[in-house]
N, C-alpha and C positions, 0 to 999 in steps of 0.2 A: 665646313661649318654648317650645321643644320639650321634651316629657317623654320621648319615645322617638326615638332615631335609630339606624337600621341602615345600615351602610356595607359593601356587598359581602358580606353574610352568606351563608355556605355551610354546610350541615349534611349530613354523610355518616354513614349507619348501616352497620354491618357485619352482614349476615345470612349466617351460616355463613361461606363463603369469598367471598361476593359483596358488593361495596360498593354501597350504594343512596344516590343523591344525593336528599335530601329537599327541600333548598332550594339555589337557584343564584343567586348574586350579587344578593341582595335588598337594594335601597336603599329606605328608607322613613323618613319623618319624621312624627311625630304631635305636634300641638301641645296645650298644656294646655287642658283642658276639652272637647276633641273627643270625640265618641262615634263609634267606628269599627266597622263590621261587616266581618269577614273572610269573604269568600265564595270559592267554588270547589268543584269536584267532590271526592268522597272520595279521599284519597290525594294531594291536591295539595300538601300541606305546611302547611295552616292551623294545625292543632293543634301541629305542630312549632314553628312561629313563636311561638305563644302560650306554649309551655313555655320557649322561649328568652327571651321578654320577662319571664317570671316568674323567671328566674334558675335554673330547674331543670335546664337544659341549658347547656352552653357551646358556642359555635359552633366548627365545624371550621376555619373561616377567616372573615375579616372582623372588624368591630368593632361593638359594641353599647353605646350610651350610655343611661343612665337619669338624666334630669334633670341632664345634664352630667357624670355619672360614668361612666367607661369600666368596664363590668362585668368585662371581661377582665383588668383590673389588680387586682381585689379577690381576696384570699385567701378560702377557704371560710367562715371565721368572719365576716368583714366582709360577705360576700355574703349569708349567712344573716340577719344583723342587718338589712341593708337590705331584704331581702324581707319580713321580719316586720313592720317598721315602716312601709314605704312601698308595699307591693304587696298588694292583696287579690285572692283567686282563688276562682272558683266552678267546680267540676268539673261534668261533664255529668250524672252521677247525683246527685240531691239528697242522698241519704243519705251519699255519700262525703265531703261537706263537713262532716258533723256527727258528734258523739259521741253515739250513740243512747241510751245509758243516762243521760245528763245532761239536765237541764231546758234549756229554751230560754235562760233567763237565764244558766245556768251555762256553756253553750256560748260565749256572747259573752264572759263573764268569763274563761274559759280562754284564748280568743284574745288578750285584752288582757294577761293575765299573762305570755304568751309573749314580750312585748317588754320590754326594760329600761326602767325609769322615765325614765332620761335618754336621750331619743330623739336628742339631738344627736350622740351617738357613732355613730349609724347614718345620719345625714342625708347625702344626696348633696351638699348645699350645703357641708358641712364639708370636702369633698375639695379639695385645692389646685387640681385641674384643673377644678373646677366653674365658676370665674370669679367676678368680683365683681358686685355689683349685683343679686343674686338676691333675689326676694321672700321674705317670711317663710315658715316651714314650713307644713304642712297644718293644717286646723282642729283644735281640741282634740278629744280622744276624747269621744264621747257616752257616757252611762250606758247600761247594758243596757236599762233601762226606756224611755229615749228612742229607742234603736235599734229596739226591738220595736214601739213605737208608730209609728215611721216606716214600717215595712213592714206595718202593719196587723195586728200580733199583740200589741196592748197587753195583752190579758187572758190571754196564753199563756205568761207568764214561768215558771210553775211546772210546765208540761206537759212530759212526757218527749219529747225530740226524735224518738225512734224510733217514737212512737205518733201522730205527726202525719201528715196527708195529704201527698201529693206536692207539692201547691201550697204548703201551709204550710211544708214542709221547704225548698222552694226560696226562699221569702221569708225564712225564718230563715237560710238559707245566705248570702243577700245581706247580712243584718244582721251575720253573723259576718265576712264579707269586708270590711265597712265598719267593723269594731270599732275599728281603729286609725287611722281617718280616712286611708286610703291616698291617695297621689297618683295611683296607677295601679290601676284595677280591671280584671281579666281574667276573662272568662266563656266557658266552652266549652259551646256549645249549651244555654243556660240555659232554653230553652222546649221542648226536644225531648220531654219527658215530661209536659208540662202541657197542660191544656185551654186553649182559646182565651182565656177570661177570665183565668185565672191567669197565662198567658204574657204577655198584654197588661199586666197589673199589674206583673209583674217588670220588663219593659222600661221602663214609665213611671217606675218607681222608679229605675232606672239613669239615665234622662234627668234626673230631678229632682235626683239627687245631683250630676251633672255641672253642672247649672245653679246649684245652691245652693252647692256647696263647691268648684267648679272641678276636680273629680275627672275624670281622663281615663279613658275606658272603651274597651276593645277586646273585641269579642264575636265569637266564631266561631259562624256560624249557616248553616243551609240554609233558614231560614224567611224567605220574602219579606216578610212583615209586619214582621219584626224589622229587616231591612236598610232598608226604606223609612222606618222610624221614627227611625233614627239619622242623624247629620249627614253621614256620609261612608261610602262603601264602598270596600274594597280587594279586588280579585279576584286570587286566586293560581291559576295553571295551570302544571302541570309544574314546580313549585318556584320559579316566577318571579312577580313582580308584573306582571300582564298588563293590568289596567284599574283605573280608579278612577271613582267616582261622587260628584259634589258637586252639591247643590241640584237634584236630579232629573235631572242631565245626566251621561251616561257618556262617559268618555275612555279611549282606549288609552294605555298608558304606554311611552315610548321607553326601553328598557333600555340597559345597557352595550353598547358596540360597535354601537349603533343598532338593536338587536333590537326588533321589534314583533310582538306576538301578534295574529293576526287572530281576532276573536271567532267562536265556533262558528256563530253564526247567519249568518255570511258565508262559510262554507266552501263553499257551493254556487257562489259566485262565484270564490273563490280556494281551491280544495281544497289540503290539505297536499301539498307536493311539486310544485305547479304553478309555472310560471314567470310572472313579471310584469314589466312595464315601469314605470319610475319617471318620472313627468312632474312637472317643477317648476312650482309655482303661485306667485302673489304672496305667499300666506300659508302655504305649506307644499308638500307633494307629493301626488300622486295615484298609486295603484297600479292598473294595468290589466293584466288577464290577457293573456299573449302566446299567440297561436294557434300550435299546433304546425306 
């Protein structure tokens, strides 16, 4: 069952009088329990896609489904409820995820209080468009004590979040993101400001949550160690999905209208703007550079 489905997503920003296309015809499906690394150069559109998945932006064109619910058909109130109950998010700077003057336990409790006790009113499964036969909702919310223990902060419940180290804050941010047992966990560069040991621990925790609770995780990263640790990679270049990696093997993605992005490591063979011949093979095609 897919938790995320993007169909022809386009995102356009307006900078002064100039329109900037951040995403172009993005088609993407992410299944329940997958751990996905979003890769690509700076400015490629990774963080924009993450914010769309979080419901913090609405696409300029195309459609986006979360667990069978078309987010574009939700009014702002219903979208906010869905986000609070079913989506957990970790921002790049650990401190941005937390209320610094509250204790670690209070940060988790605050996140849980933000959701109505009756989660069914926010459940994507309650939507008429979600379809029948859907499994039961996400696991029950854990107590603050259990969540802190899960991220290795069992003795830190009374400590002020703003006085924690960067690694501790990021682990606490993960606990806060998991406070409502979300179906979808989104993380923007969760290891960028951490040492290697702390970064490894955060990624292992994300993988453990996916394995134990069936949580789907999407992580924007430039860290090779992170992308290698997750089950799937999706590479975005120039606002398009250009490649995917599964089980250690990389594939180019054929986009709409048959577009294929040649990976940068092969540009010496097929430089941008060069002409190529297409040769049909039994199992596909081959591109061969045409001599001028």
